[in-house]
C-alpha positions in Angstrom: -16.3 23.3 -17.1 -14.5 22.1 -14.0 -11.6 20.8 -16.1 -11.2 24.2 -17.7 -11.3 26.1 -14.4 -8.7 23.9 -12.8 -6.4 24.1 -15.9 -6.6 27.9 -15.7 -5.6 27.8 -12.0 -2.7 25.4 -12.7 -1.4 27.7 -15.4 -1.6 30.7 -13.1 0.3 28.9 -10.3 2.9 27.1 -12.5 3.4 29.9 -15.0 3.3 27.4 -17.9 0.9 25.7 -20.3 -1.1 22.7 -18.9 -4.0 20.6 -20.1 -5.5 17.5 -18.6 -5.6 14.3 -20.7 -9.0 13.7 -22.2 -9.2 10.4 -20.3 -9.4 12.2 -17.0 -13.0 12.7 -15.8 -14.5 15.6 -13.8 -14.8 13.3 -10.9 -11.0 12.5 -11.0 -10.2 16.2 -11.3 -12.4 17.0 -8.2 -10.5 14.4 -6.2 -7.2 15.6 -7.4 -8.2 19.2 -6.7 -9.2 18.4 -3.1 -5.9 16.6 -2.4 -4.0 19.5 -4.0 -6.0 22.1 -2.1 -5.0 20.5 1.2 -1.3 20.6 0.2 -1.6 24.3 -0.7 -3.1 25.0 2.6 -0.1 23.3 4.3 2.2 25.5 2.3 0.4 28.7 3.2 0.2 27.6 6.9 3.8 26.4 7.2 5.7 28.8 4.9 3.3 31.6 4.2 3.8 30.9 0.5 1.9 29.5 -2.4 3.8 26.1 -2.1 2.3 22.6 -2.2 3.4 20.4 0.8 2.4 16.8 1.1 1.8 15.0 4.4 4.7 14.1 6.7 7.0 16.7 5.3 9.9 17.8 7.7 11.5 21.3 7.1 14.6 22.4 9.0 16.6 25.6 8.8 13.7 27.4 7.2 15.5 30.8 7.4 17.9 29.4 4.7 15.2 27.8 2.5 14.1 29.7 -0.6 11.3 28.3 -2.6 9.9 29.8 -5.8 6.2 30.0 -6.6 4.4 26.8 -7.4 7.0 24.4 -6.0 5.7 21.0 -5.0 7.1 19.0 -2.1 5.6 15.6 -2.0 4.8 13.3 0.9 7.3 12.4 3.6 10.2 14.6 2.2 12.8 15.9 4.6 14.6 19.2 3.7 17.3 20.5 5.9 18.7 23.8 4.7 21.1 24.4 7.6 24.5 25.3 6.0 26.6 28.2 4.6 24.3 28.8 1.6 21.1 27.0 2.3 18.7 25.4 -0.2 17.0 27.1 -3.2 14.3 25.5 -5.3 13.1 27.4 -8.3 9.7 28.2 -9.6 7.4 25.2 -10.5 10.0 22.6 -9.5 9.0 19.5 -7.6 10.5 17.0 -5.1 9.3 13.4 -5.1 8.0 11.6 -2.0 10.4 10.1 0.5 13.3 12.3 -0.7 16.0 13.9 1.5 17.7 17.2 0.8 20.4 18.0 3.4 23.0 20.6 3.1 25.2 19.7 6.1 26.3 16.2 7.1 28.0 17.5 10.3 27.4 20.5 12.6 31.2 20.7 13.0 31.7 21.5 9.3 28.7 23.1 7.7 28.0 22.2 4.1 27.8 24.7 1.2 24.4 24.7 -0.5 21.9 23.0 -2.9 20.6 25.0 -5.8 17.8 23.6 -8.0 16.6 25.6 -10.9 13.1 26.3 -12.3 10.8 23.6 -13.8 12.9 20.8 -12.4 11.2 17.5 -11.6 13.0 15.1 -9.1 11.5 11.6 -8.6 10.8 9.6 -5.4 13.4 8.5 -3.0 16.1 11.1 -4.0 19.1 11.7 -1.7 20.9 15.0 -2.3 23.6 16.2 0.0 25.1 19.7 -0.2 28.3 19.5 1.6 30.5 20.6 -1.3 27.7 22.4 -3.2 25.2 21.1 -5.7 23.7 23.0 -8.7 21.0 21.5 -10.9 19.9 23.6 -14.0 16.5 24.6 -15.2 14.1 22.2 -17.0 16.0 19.1 -15.8 14.0 16.0 -15.2 15.3 13.2 -12.9 14.0 9.7 -12.1 13.5 7.9 -8.9 16.4 7.0 -6.4 18.6 9.9 -7.6 21.7 10.1 -5.3 24.1 13.0 -5.1 27.3 13.1 -3.0 29.5 16.2 -3.2 31.9 15.1 -0.6 34.8 12.5 -0.3 36.4 11.0 2.7 40.2 11.3 3.2 41.8 7.9 3.7 45.5 8.1 3.0 46.8 7.9 6.6 46.9 4.1 7.5 47.5 4.9 11.1 44.2 6.7 11.7 40.5 5.6 11.3 39.1 6.9 8.1 36.2 8.5 10.0 38.8 10.8 11.7 40.7 11.9 8.6 38.2 14.5 7.5 36.7 15.2 4.1 37.3 17.1 0.9 34.9 18.8 -1.5 34.8 19.8 -5.2 31.1 20.3 -5.7 28.7 19.0 -8.4 27.1 20.8 -11.3 24.3 19.5 -13.5 23.2 21.7 -16.5 19.9 22.8 -18.0 17.5 20.6 -19.8 19.0 17.2 -18.8 17.2 13.9 -18.5 18.5 11.7 -15.7 17.2 8.2 -15.4 16.4 6.2 -12.3 18.9 5.1 -9.8 21.7 7.4 -11.1 24.5 8.3 -8.6 26.5 11.5 -9.1 29.8 11.8 -7.2 31.9 14.7 -6.1 33.6 16.7 -8.8 31.1 15.7 -11.5 30.2 18.4 -14.1 27.4 17.6 -16.5 26.7 20.0 -19.3 23.5 21.2 -20.8 21.1 18.9 -22.7 22.7 15.6 -21.5 20.9 12.3 -21.1 22.1 10.0 -18.3 21.1 6.3 -18.5 19.5 4.6 -15.5 21.9 3.1 -13.0 24.9 5.2 -14.1 27.6 6.3 -11.7 28.7 9.7 -12.8 32.0 11.3 -12.0 34.2 13.7 -14.1 33.3 16.3 -16.8 30.8 15.8 -19.6 30.2 18.2 -22.4 26.7 19.5 -23.7 24.3 17.2 -25.4 25.9 13.8 -24.7 24.4 10.5 -23.7 26.1 9.0 -20.8 25.8 5.6 -19.2 27.8 2.8 -17.3 29.7 2.3 -14.1 31.7 4.4 -14.1 29.8 6.5 -16.6 31.3 7.4 -20.0 30.0 9.0 -23.2 28.1 6.6 -25.3 27.2 9.0 -28.1 25.9 12.5 -28.7 22.3 13.4 -29.1 22.7 14.7 -32.7 24.0 11.3 -33.7 
């Protein structure tokens, strides 16, 4: 009975079908429900919204932070939305523990934005910068240690320190329904189409069409999903 009640509550919050595995006992569900209840209370207290927030979460620039219903922010996550366009995380998306989402790397030059769609799952220890703008489409799933850098340093002037030569931006776009493996790094200017699969450890730069499988350093198309 407890299992059915909790399943109904999760469906109402997440707005999608959900069923526990038959191997999970009522005792397990009770413990999970207790922890999740505490996280929901944190969300109601800190953001006045039906959001799940883990312990040790730091939120900055909250006026520029938009979170959809049922978003989960796991333990020790830092989110800094200060920037020109802030941060938006869509309904039922989740951010793994120990991750950092930060729009601006400098207060002298504010970053653009980070846009994360609906039903996106991002693993632990992600680092997502938003200086030149980052967009991640709906239903994309991402492994641990995901690293996104929409910014490049200028370095052509040999007479000046690189740190004083400024930066340039192109932005990063990742499509809907992608599967991105662990320890993938995405560099400025990358455009990844819908339905792509990116192998673990890849370093991604450049444009990739829909439904391709990408891997390597630097990343290249290995084949297409229909093959």
